[in-house]
TORDRENVEX-750641 format. One record per residue: x, y, z of N, C-alpha, C in turn; residue number from 1; residue in one letter. Coordinates in nm, 3 decimals, decimal comma, always signed. Example, Ala and Ser with C-alpha at 12.3 -4.5 7.8 and 13.67 -1.06 7.14 Angstrom:
# residues 2
neast/nnorth/nup/caeast/canorth/caup/ceast/cnorth/cup/num/residu
+1,319/-0,569/+0,780/+1,230/-0,450/+0,780/+1,320/-0,330/+0,780/1/A
+1,285/-0,225/+0,708/+1,367/-0,106/+0,714/+1,290/+0,003/+0,787/2/S
***
This chain:
# residues 211
neast/nnorth/nup/caeast/canorth/caup/ceast/cnorth/cup/num/residu
+8,970/+8,839/+11,671/+8,857/+8,861/+11,761/+8,903/+8,915/+11,896/1/M
+9,009/+8,857/+11,950/+9,061/+8,907/+12,077/+9,109/+9,050/+12,067/2/G
+9,172/+9,084/+11,956/+9,222/+9,220/+11,934/+9,108/+9,321/+11,936/3/L
+9,000/+9,288/+11,866/+8,885/+9,379/+11,858/+8,818/+9,394/+11,995/4/V
+8,794/+9,282/+12,061/+8,729/+9,285/+12,192/+8,814/+9,361/+12,294/5/V
+8,945/+9,331/+12,296/+9,034/+9,399/+12,390/+9,040/+9,549/+12,366/6/G
+9,041/+9,589/+12,240/+9,049/+9,732/+12,206/+8,922/+9,804/+12,251/7/Y
+8,807/+9,746/+12,219/+8,679/+9,811/+12,251/+8,657/+9,820/+12,402/8/V
+8,686/+9,711/+12,473/+8,663/+9,711/+12,618/+8,760/+9,801/+12,693/9/L
+8,870/+9,839/+12,631/+8,967/+9,926/+12,697/+8,932/+10,074/+12,683/10/A
+8,835/+10,106/+12,596/+8,805/+10,247/+12,567/+8,749/+10,324/+12,687/11/I
+8,659/+10,266/+12,767/+8,610/+10,344/+12,883/+8,726/+10,394/+12,968/12/P
+8,722/+10,522/+13,009/+8,836/+10,580/+13,082/+8,859/+10,513/+13,216/13/P
+8,986/+10,498/+13,251/+9,022/+10,438/+13,378/+9,161/+10,482/+13,420/14/G
+9,206/+10,441/+13,536/+9,337/+10,484/+13,587/+9,454/+10,448/+13,496/15/P
+9,448/+10,330/+13,431/+9,560/+10,291/+13,344/+9,571/+10,386/+13,225/16/I
+9,457/+10,422/+13,167/+9,460/+10,517/+13,055/+9,513/+10,652/+13,097/17/G
+9,472/+10,697/+13,215/+9,520/+10,825/+13,266/+9,671/+10,820/+13,289/18/M
+9,718/+10,710/+13,346/+9,861/+10,697/+13,372/+9,941/+10,693/+13,243/19/A
+9,888/+10,625/+13,141/+9,957/+10,617/+13,012/+9,966/+10,755/+12,947/20/A
+9,858/+10,832/+12,955/+9,858/+10,966/+12,895/+9,961/+11,056/+12,963/21/A
+9,963/+11,053/+13,093/+10,059/+11,136/+13,166/+10,202/+11,092/+13,136/22/R
+10,225/+10,962/+13,132/+10,359/+10,911/+13,104/+10,406/+10,956/+12,966/23/S
+10,315/+10,955/+12,868/+10,351/+11,001/+12,735/+10,383/+11,148/+12,731/24/G
+10,308/+11,228/+12,806/+10,332/+11,373/+12,810/+10,463/+11,406/+12,880/25/L
+10,494/+11,331/+12,982/+10,610/+11,366/+13,064/+10,740/+11,307/+13,009/26/Q
+10,733/+11,185/+12,955/+10,856/+11,116/+12,914/+10,858/+11,073/+12,769/27/H
+10,751/+11,099/+12,694/+10,749/+11,060/+12,554/+10,678/+10,928/+12,530/28/G
+10,663/+10,895/+12,403/+10,587/+10,777/+12,363/+10,650/+10,649/+12,415/29/V
+10,784/+10,644/+12,419/+10,851/+10,523/+12,463/+10,811/+10,482/+12,603/30/G
+10,798/+10,579/+12,692/+10,760/+10,550/+12,830/+10,617/+10,497/+12,838/31/S
+10,525/+10,562/+12,766/+10,385/+10,516/+12,768/+10,372/+10,379/+12,703/32/S
+10,457/+10,351/+12,605/+10,454/+10,218/+12,542/+10,493/+10,110/+12,643/33/R
+10,594/+10,137/+12,725/+10,635/+10,040/+12,826/+10,525/+10,020/+12,930/34/M
+10,460/+10,130/+12,969/+10,351/+10,119/+13,066/+10,237/+10,035/+13,009/35/L
+10,203/+10,059/+12,883/+10,096/+9,983/+12,818/+10,131/+9,835/+12,810/36/A
+10,256/+9,805/+12,781/+10,299/+9,665/+12,773/+10,290/+9,596/+12,909/37/L
+10,327/+9,669/+13,015/+10,317/+9,612/+13,148/+10,174/+9,576/+13,184/38/G
+10,079/+9,665/+13,149/+9,938/+9,637/+13,176/+9,887/+9,528/+13,083/39/A
+9,928/+9,533/+12,957/+9,880/+9,436/+12,858/+9,922/+9,294/+12,889/40/G
+10,040/+9,276/+12,947/+10,087/+9,142/+12,981/+9,991/+9,075/+13,080/41/L
+9,947/+9,151/+13,180/+9,855/+9,094/+13,278/+9,716/+9,076/+13,219/42/F
+9,680/+9,162/+13,123/+9,551/+9,143/+13,056/+9,548/+9,010/+12,981/43/D
+9,661/+8,972/+12,922/+9,672/+8,843/+12,854/+9,648/+8,730/+12,954/44/V
+9,714/+8,739/+13,069/+9,701/+8,634/+13,171/+9,558/+8,627/+13,225/45/L
+9,498/+8,744/+13,254/+9,362/+8,746/+13,305/+9,265/+8,684/+13,204/46/Y
+9,281/+8,723/+13,079/+9,191/+8,673/+12,976/+9,206/+8,522/+12,959/47/C
+9,328/+8,473/+12,966/+9,350/+8,329/+12,951/+9,284/+8,253/+13,066/48/F
+9,296/+8,307/+13,188/+9,229/+8,247/+13,304/+9,079/+8,242/+13,281/49/V
+9,022/+8,353/+13,232/+8,878/+8,360/+13,209/+8,836/+8,264/+13,099/50/A
+8,913/+8,257/+12,992/+8,880/+8,166/+12,883/+8,885/+8,021/+12,929/51/M
+8,985/+7,988/+13,009/+9,000/+7,852/+13,058/+8,887/+7,818/+13,155/52/T
+8,850/+7,912/+13,241/+8,738/+7,891/+13,332/+8,610/+7,868/+13,253/53/A
+8,592/+7,944/+13,146/+8,474/+7,929/+13,063/+8,472/+7,794/+12,993/54/S
+8,590/+7,737/+12,973/+8,597/+7,608/+12,906/+8,564/+7,492/+12,998/55/A
+8,544/+7,519/+13,129/+8,495/+7,414/+13,214/+8,581/+7,377/+13,334/56/G
+8,688/+7,456/+13,363/+8,769/+7,421/+13,480/+8,777/+7,540/+13,575/57/I
+8,665/+7,608/+13,593/+8,660/+7,725/+13,680/+8,697/+7,689/+13,823/58/A
+8,663/+7,569/+13,867/+8,692/+7,530/+14,004/+8,842/+7,528/+14,033/59/S
+8,921/+7,506/+13,929/+9,067/+7,504/+13,946/+9,126/+7,644/+13,950/60/W
+9,061/+7,738/+13,880/+9,120/+7,870/+13,864/+9,061/+7,976/+13,955/61/L
+8,936/+7,965/+13,991/+8,873/+8,070/+14,069/+8,929/+8,072/+14,211/62/Q
+8,941/+8,190/+14,265/+8,992/+8,204/+14,401/+8,920/+8,317/+14,470/63/F
+8,923/+8,316/+14,600/+8,856/+8,417/+14,682/+8,962/+8,502/+14,750/64/D
+8,969/+8,629/+14,715/+9,073/+8,715/+14,771/+9,059/+8,730/+14,922/65/T
+8,936/+8,714/+14,974/+8,917/+8,730/+15,118/+8,977/+8,615/+15,198/66/S
+9,007/+8,503/+15,132/+9,059/+8,387/+15,203/+9,210/+8,386/+15,214/67/S
+9,276/+8,481/+15,153/+9,422/+8,482/+15,153/+9,476/+8,612/+15,210/68/S
+9,536/+8,607/+15,331/+9,595/+8,729/+15,389/+9,704/+8,787/+15,301/69/P
+9,778/+8,701/+15,233/+9,886/+8,750/+15,145/+9,829/+8,835/+15,033/70/V
+9,719/+8,787/+14,973/+9,656/+8,863/+14,864/+9,603/+8,995/+14,916/71/V
+9,545/+8,994/+15,036/+9,491/+9,117/+15,093/+9,602/+9,219/+15,120/72/L
+9,711/+9,173/+15,181/+9,824/+9,262/+15,210/+9,881/+9,318/+15,081/73/V
+9,897/+9,232/+14,981/+9,950/+9,278/+14,852/+9,855/+9,378/+14,788/74/A
+9,724/+9,353/+14,800/+9,627/+9,445/+14,744/+9,632/+9,582/+14,810/75/G
+9,643/+9,584/+14,944/+9,654/+9,711/+15,016/+9,783/+9,784/+14,975/76/F
+9,893/+9,710/+14,958/+10,020/+9,771/+14,918/+10,007/+9,836/+14,781/77/A
+9,943/+9,765/+14,689/+9,923/+9,821/+14,555/+9,834/+9,945/+14,561/78/V
+9,725/+9,938/+14,640/+9,634/+10,051/+14,652/+9,705/+10,174/+14,709/79/A
+9,787/+10,153/+14,811/+9,861/+10,264/+14,871/+9,961/+10,322/+14,771/80/I
+10,030/+10,233/+14,698/+10,127/+10,278/+14,599/+10,061/+10,359/+14,488/81/G
+9,948/+10,311/+14,439/+9,876/+10,382/+14,334/+9,826/+10,517/+14,386/82/V
+9,777/+10,519/+14,510/+9,732/+10,645/+14,568/+9,845/+10,745/+14,581/83/G
+9,964/+10,697/+14,620/+10,080/+10,786/+14,631/+10,118/+10,845/+14,497/84/A
+10,109/+10,762/+14,394/+10,138/+10,811/+14,258/+10,037/+10,918/+14,218/85/V
+9,909/+10,895/+14,250/+9,806/+10,993/+14,216/+9,827/+11,125/+14,287/86/G
+9,864/+11,120/+14,415/+9,890/+11,243/+14,491/+10,009/+11,319/+14,432/87/I
+10,113/+11,245/+14,396/+10,230/+11,309/+14,334/+10,191/+11,375/+14,202/88/Y
+10,112/+11,305/+14,121/+10,070/+11,360/+13,993/+9,983/+11,484/+14,012/89/Q
+9,899/+11,483/+14,115/+9,812/+11,598/+14,141/+9,895/+11,720/+14,179/90/F
+10,000/+11,698/+14,257/+10,082/+11,809/+14,307/+10,189/+11,852/+14,207/91/R
+10,218/+11,767/+14,108/+10,326/+11,798/+14,014/+10,281/+11,777/+13,870/92/N
+10,187/+11,860/+13,821/+10,145/+11,846/+13,682/+10,260/+11,883/+13,587/93/P
+10,260/+11,822/+13,470/+10,366/+11,848/+13,373/+10,323/+11,961/+13,279/94/V
+10,423/+12,023/+13,216/+10,397/+12,131/+13,122/+10,354/+12,074/+12,987/95/E
+10,283/+12,158/+12,911/+10,244/+12,116/+12,777/+10,364/+12,097/+12,687/96/L
+10,460/+12,186/+12,695/+10,576/+12,181/+12,606/+10,673/+12,075/+12,654/97/A
+10,708/+11,983/+12,564/+10,806/+11,880/+12,592/+10,914/+11,892/+12,486/98/I
+11,037/+11,920/+12,527/+11,142/+11,942/+12,428/+11,185/+11,810/+12,365/99/D
+11,265/+11,822/+12,261/+11,308/+11,705/+12,186/+11,388/+11,608/+12,269/100/G
+11,469/+11,659/+12,362/+11,552/+11,570/+12,445/+11,465/+11,483/+12,534/101/A
+11,361/+11,544/+12,590/+11,271/+11,466/+12,675/+11,193/+11,365/+12,592/102/T
+11,147/+11,407/+12,476/+11,069/+11,318/+12,391/+11,149/+11,197/+12,349/103/E
+11,280/+11,216/+12,333/+11,365/+11,108/+12,285/+11,422/+11,024/+12,398/104/A
+11,391/+11,059/+12,521/+11,446/+10,986/+12,635/+11,407/+10,839/+12,629/105/K
+11,503/+10,753/+12,651/+11,475/+10,610/+12,647/+11,397/+10,568/+12,771/106/R
+11,295/+10,486/+12,749/+11,212/+10,440/+12,860/+11,288/+10,334/+12,940/107/A
+11,282/+10,346/+13,071/+11,343/+10,244/+13,154/+11,236/+10,148/+13,203/108/N
+11,268/+10,065/+13,301/+11,174/+9,963/+13,345/+11,062/+10,015/+13,432/109/G
+11,070/+10,136/+13,483/+10,971/+10,185/+13,578/+10,831/+10,198/+13,519/110/R
+10,816/+10,251/+13,398/+10,680/+10,256/+13,342/+10,618/+10,118/+13,326/111/P
+10,698/+10,019/+13,291/+10,648/+9,882/+13,278/+10,594/+9,832/+13,411/112/F
+10,670/+9,856/+13,518/+10,627/+9,815/+13,652/+10,500/+9,889/+13,693/113/V
+10,491/+10,018/+13,658/+10,371/+10,096/+13,690/+10,248/+10,036/+13,622/114/T
+10,261/+10,004/+13,494/+10,150/+9,943/+13,422/+10,109/+9,811/+13,482/115/G
+10,208/+9,730/+13,520/+10,179/+9,600/+13,582/+10,108/+9,619/+13,716/116/A
+10,149/+9,721/+13,794/+10,087/+9,747/+13,924/+9,940/+9,786/+13,908/117/A
+9,911/+9,871/+13,809/+9,771/+9,908/+13,784/+9,689/+9,785/+13,745/118/Y
+9,747/+9,698/+13,662/+9,676/+9,578/+13,620/+9,653/+9,483/+13,738/119/A
+9,752/+9,470/+13,825/+9,738/+9,385/+13,943/+9,627/+9,435/+14,035/120/L
+9,612/+9,568/+14,041/+9,510/+9,626/+14,129/+9,370/+9,584/+14,088/121/A
+9,352/+9,540/+13,962/+9,220/+9,495/+13,919/+9,172/+9,373/+13,997/122/N
+9,266/+9,297/+14,052/+9,227/+9,178/+14,128/+9,152/+9,212/+14,256/123/L
+9,166/+9,336/+14,302/+9,093/+9,378/+14,422/+8,943/+9,389/+14,395/124/A
+8,906/+9,395/+14,268/+8,765/+9,402/+14,231/+8,712/+9,259/+14,217/125/N
+8,624/+9,215/+14,308/+8,577/+9,076/+14,305/+8,495/+9,042/+14,182/126/P
+8,450/+9,143/+14,106/+8,372/+9,116/+13,986/+8,457/+9,114/+13,860/127/T
+8,586/+9,142/+13,872/+8,670/+9,156/+13,753/+8,685/+9,024/+13,678/128/F
+8,738/+8,921/+13,745/+8,756/+8,792/+13,680/+8,622/+8,730/+13,639/129/I
+8,520/+8,730/+13,729/+8,390/+8,676/+13,686/+8,334/+8,746/+13,563/130/P
+8,355/+8,878/+13,551/+8,306/+8,951/+13,433/+8,376/+8,902/+13,307/131/S
+8,507/+8,880/+13,318/+8,581/+8,826/+13,204/+8,535/+8,685/+13,169/132/L
+8,502/+8,607/+13,272/+8,452/+8,471/+13,248/+8,321/+8,475/+13,171/133/V
+8,229/+8,565/+13,213/+8,100/+8,578/+13,144/+8,122/+8,621/+13,000/134/V
+8,209/+8,720/+12,979/+8,239/+8,766/+12,843/+8,294/+8,652/+12,759/135/M
+8,387/+8,576/+12,816/+8,449/+8,466/+12,743/+8,347/+8,358/+12,710/136/S
+8,262/+8,327/+12,807/+8,160/+8,224/+12,785/+8,064/+8,265/+12,673/137/A
+8,030/+8,393/+12,669/+7,940/+8,444/+12,565/+8,004/+8,430/+12,428/138/Y
+8,131/+8,471/+12,419/+8,202/+8,465/+12,290/+8,219/+8,320/+12,244/139/I
+8,254/+8,232/+12,338/+8,271/+8,092/+12,303/+8,137/+8,027/+12,271/140/M
+8,032/+8,071/+12,341/+7,899/+8,018/+12,315/+7,849/+8,051/+12,176/141/G
+7,889/+8,167/+12,124/+7,851/+8,206/+11,989/+7,933/+8,133/+11,883/142/L
+8,035/+8,060/+11,928/+8,118/+7,988/+11,833/+8,223/+8,075/+11,765/143/G
+8,244/+8,196/+11,817/+8,343/+8,286/+11,757/+8,484/+8,243/+11,791/144/L
+8,500/+8,178/+11,905/+8,630/+8,128/+11,949/+8,611/+7,987/+12,003/145/V
+8,698/+7,895/+11,965/+8,687/+7,758/+12,012/+8,746/+7,742/+12,151/146/G
+8,732/+7,625/+12,207/+8,779/+7,597/+12,342/+8,917/+7,532/+12,347/147/S
+8,979/+7,512/+12,231/+9,111/+7,449/+12,230/+9,215/+7,541/+12,293/148/S
+9,324/+7,483/+12,339/+9,429/+7,561/+12,403/+9,485/+7,667/+12,308/149/L
+9,503/+7,631/+12,183/+9,561/+7,726/+12,087/+9,467/+7,844/+12,064/150/S
+9,337/+7,819/+12,052/+9,243/+7,929/+12,027/+9,228/+8,018/+12,150/151/E
+9,224/+7,956/+12,267/+9,217/+8,037/+12,389/+9,341/+8,123/+12,406/152/R
+9,456/+8,066/+12,374/+9,582/+8,139/+12,388/+9,587/+8,255/+12,289/153/S
+9,548/+8,230/+12,164/+9,552/+8,335/+12,062/+9,454/+8,447/+12,094/154/L
+9,335/+8,410/+12,142/+9,238/+8,513/+12,180/+9,292/+8,598/+12,294/155/F
+9,354/+8,534/+12,392/+9,406/+8,607/+12,508/+9,517/+8,702/+12,467/156/S
+9,607/+8,656/+12,380/+9,714/+8,744/+12,332/+9,655/+8,861/+12,255/157/V
+9,555/+8,833/+12,171/+9,489/+8,941/+12,098/+9,420/+9,039/+12,190/158/G
+9,358/+8,986/+12,297/+9,290/+9,071/+12,394/+9,388/+9,167/+12,460/159/F
+9,502/+9,114/+12,503/+9,605/+9,199/+12,564/+9,658/+9,302/+12,467/160/G
+9,682/+9,261/+12,342/+9,732/+9,355/+12,241/+9,629/+9,464/+12,212/161/L
+9,500/+9,427/+12,215/+9,395/+9,527/+12,194/+9,398/+9,633/+12,302/162/G
+9,417/+9,592/+12,426/+9,430/+9,687/+12,536/+9,549/+9,779/+12,517/163/N
+9,663/+9,720/+12,476/+9,784/+9,799/+12,454/+9,763/+9,899/+12,341/164/V
+9,701/+9,855/+12,233/+9,679/+9,944/+12,118/+9,588/+10,061/+12,153/165/L
+9,485/+10,036/+12,237/+9,400/+10,149/+12,276/+9,478/+10,249/+12,360/166/W
+9,559/+10,200/+12,453/+9,638/+10,292/+12,535/+9,731/+10,377/+12,449/167/L
+9,792/+10,314/+12,349/+9,881/+10,390/+12,260/+9,802/+10,486/+12,172/168/L
+9,681/+10,447/+12,134/+9,594/+10,538/+12,059/+9,559/+10,660/+12,143/169/T
+9,523/+10,635/+12,269/+9,490/+10,744/+12,360/+9,607/+10,839/+12,377/170/L
+9,725/+10,784/+12,398/+9,845/+10,867/+12,414/+9,871/+10,948/+12,287/171/V
+9,855/+10,886/+12,171/+9,876/+10,957/+12,045/+9,780/+11,074/+12,030/172/S
+9,654/+11,054/+12,069/+9,555/+11,162/+12,061/+9,593/+11,277/+12,154/173/I
+9,631/+11,242/+12,277/+9,668/+11,344/+12,376/+9,788/+11,424/+12,328/174/V
+9,891/+11,357/+12,278/+10,011/+11,426/+12,233/+9,984/+11,511/+12,109/175/L
+9,896/+11,465/+12,024/+9,869/+11,538/+11,900/+9,795/+11,669/+11,925/176/R
+9,702/+11,667/+12,022/+9,617/+11,784/+12,043/+9,658/+11,867/+12,164/177/F
+9,771/+11,834/+12,225/+9,812/+11,909/+12,344/+9,839/+12,055/+12,313/178/R
+9,887/+12,084/+12,191/+9,922/+12,221/+12,154/+9,798/+12,310/+12,140/179/S
+9,681/+12,249/+12,129/+9,558/+12,327/+12,112/+9,491/+12,358/+12,245/180/R
+9,548/+12,309/+12,352/+9,491/+12,332/+12,484/+9,565/+12,445/+12,555/181/L
+9,493/+12,540/+12,615/+9,560/+12,638/+12,700/+9,620/+12,570/+12,822/182/P
+9,727/+12,627/+12,873/+9,797/+12,565/+12,986/+9,706/+12,543/+13,105/183/Q
+9,618/+12,641/+13,134/+9,531/+12,629/+13,250/+9,435/+12,511/+13,235/184/S
+9,379/+12,495/+13,116/+9,289/+12,383/+13,092/+9,363/+12,251/+13,103/185/T
+9,485/+12,249/+13,050/+9,565/+12,128/+13,053/+9,598/+12,087/+13,196/186/F
+9,632/+12,184/+13,280/+9,661/+12,155/+13,420/+9,537/+12,101/+13,492/187/L
+9,420/+12,158/+13,459/+9,296/+12,110/+13,519/+9,269/+11,966/+13,479/188/L
+9,291/+11,934/+13,352/+9,271/+11,797/+13,304/+9,364/+11,701/+13,377/189/I
+9,489/+11,742/+13,395/+9,585/+11,656/+13,465/+9,543/+11,631/+13,609/190/Q
+9,494/+11,734/+13,674/+9,452/+11,716/+13,813/+9,328/+11,629/+13,822/191/R
+9,239/+11,640/+13,725/+9,123/+11,550/+13,722/+9,169/+11,406/+13,698/192/L
+9,268/+11,389/+13,612/+9,323/+11,256/+13,588/+9,384/+11,200/+13,717/193/M
+9,460/+11,286/+13,786/+9,523/+11,242/+13,912/+9,417/+11,210/+14,017/194/A
+9,311/+11,290/+14,021/+9,203/+11,264/+14,116/+9,137/+11,130/+14,087/195/A
+9,127/+11,095/+13,958/+9,071/+10,965/+13,922/+9,157/+10,852/+13,976/196/T
+9,289/+10,868/+13,966/+9,381/+10,768/+14,016/+9,368/+10,755/+14,168/197/V
+9,361/+10,870/+14,237/+9,346/+10,869/+14,383/+9,214/+10,802/+14,423/198/I
+9,108/+10,835/+14,351/+8,978/+10,773/+14,378/+8,982/+10,623/+14,358/199/G
+9,051/+10,579/+14,253/+9,067/+10,437/+14,228/+9,137/+10,370/+14,344/200/F
+9,239/+10,435/+14,397/+9,313/+10,381/+14,511/+9,223/+10,370/+14,634/201/S
+9,145/+10,475/+14,661/+9,057/+10,474/+14,779/+8,951/+10,364/+14,767/202/I
+8,890/+10,354/+14,649/+8,786/+10,252/+14,627/+8,843/+10,113/+14,643/203/I
+8,966/+10,093/+14,591/+9,030/+9,964/+14,603/+9,056/+9,929/+14,750/204/T
+9,107/+10,029/+14,826/+9,134/+10,005/+14,967/+9,007/+9,975/+15,045/205/G
+8,900/+10,050/+15,019/+8,772/+10,027/+15,088/+8,718/+9,889/+15,055/206/V
+8,725/+9,852/+14,927/+8,675/+9,721/+14,886/+8,751/+9,609/+14,957/207/R
+8,882/+9,625/+14,965/+8,963/+9,524/+15,033/+8,929/+9,516/+15,182/208/L
+8,905/+9,633/+15,243/+8,873/+9,637/+15,385/+8,741/+9,570/+15,416/209/A
+8,649/+9,569/+15,318/+8,517/+9,511/+15,339/+8,512/+9,362/+15,308/210/L
+8,623/+9,307/+15,254/+8,623/+9,164/+15,220/+8,621/+9,078/+15,346/211/L
***
């Protein structure tokens, strides 16, 4: 159940998907896989928090980002970092052709950190955790998932894996059909992707400033 829910909810386009696609084009599948794992790890943690809150201990887990200067500073740092990445991507689009050496390049830890940073930026959205809580409460209310620790944990792991699988599916689609795109169209798509990332950074910064 967690796998299905995580996969479906990850389909709407967002900055993490855009980053995974670019990482796959530039460094190969291994790099995008690491990025997806970095984001998926935090999705597991977020989902577990939401499931536990839905089980009746929300008062222990819920927090207000506006009450913590440390959280605000960290949020601004993440927003600035993501914006810098978006600007770099906008100014340095990659070519369609990726040779075998690049495709086979081993992924290092940087894509994993990038994925984790995008996932952390979700905390700047005050509706993110509450939305997961509502989703979890609905699923548990239907009796599809129990409230025991084991069931909540398994659902959360499945949810994170579903997010990872969608990102890898997206990367696979992009890599498969890249040869059918003219270079000019491909560059335009990349810049639109980068603009999405920059917009995400700006919205995150504005939201934090208004807290």
